[in-house]
Residue, then its C-alpha position, 0 to 999 in steps of 0.5 A: m526528496n526528503y520525507r518525515i515518516e511517521p507511524y499512523q495515528l488516529k489524528y490523521i485519519e482525515q488526511c488519509l481518507a483524503l489520500f485515498d479519495c485522490n486515488c479514486p477511481t484511478y486505483f481504488a474503487f470508491n466502495e472501498r473507502d469504508d474498509y479503508r476508514q475501518f482499517l484506519q480505526t483499528r489504529p494499525p501499528h504497522y502502517h506509516l505515513y510519509f509527509q512533505d512538509d506538513s502535507l500527507v503524500a503517501a501511505y503503506g502498511l507492511m503486516i509481518d507474519c513470521h509464522a507464515q514467513c511472509s509480509r503483506i503490503q496493506w493500503i499503499m498509495v501516493r498522492a497523485d501529483m506525487a507519481g514519479s517522485g520516488v516516494g513509492r519506490m521508497m516504500m517498496n524498498t523499505a518493505v523488502d529490506v524489512s522483510i529480508c531483515n525478518q528472514l521472511t520468504r515472500i511479500e504478498i500484494a493484493a493489487s488492481q489492474h491499474s496498480a499491478p504494473f507498478f508491483e511488477r517493477f519490484s519483480a512481483k508475480q501474479i498468482d491470482y485474478v478476480e474480475n471485478g474483485w474490488g468492485p465493478d471494473m476493478h479487477k483483483i490481482d494477488m501477486v507475490i514478490s519472492l525474496 
């Protein structure tokens, strides 16, 4: 499939929040919505949106920290009906490629017990676990991909 990829702009905040909402409570806790809104209101320059036609189907950020020699995946999500379409793999492959091009040694990911299996497909390993870390019955799993 072909996707139009655009950097995040404030005009897309409602579409991003709708994308977040369709991922609750499967991948995100409802109480995280305000955190996501605040993140979007900062106009993060490293956040990218994937559109199919004019519909937002996926989003993710990759924060690069050259000093720490790592990157961090932020707020990665795919519209529920697009699961298995390859857009998640595309975002992860881009994250790996960008991190390698920047000579980084690892990618850090904060996942839940529901999203961790997706990241494991890219060799992510669990390094920490916090029960109910994102909210009730939503456990926080810190993961790392070594490059």
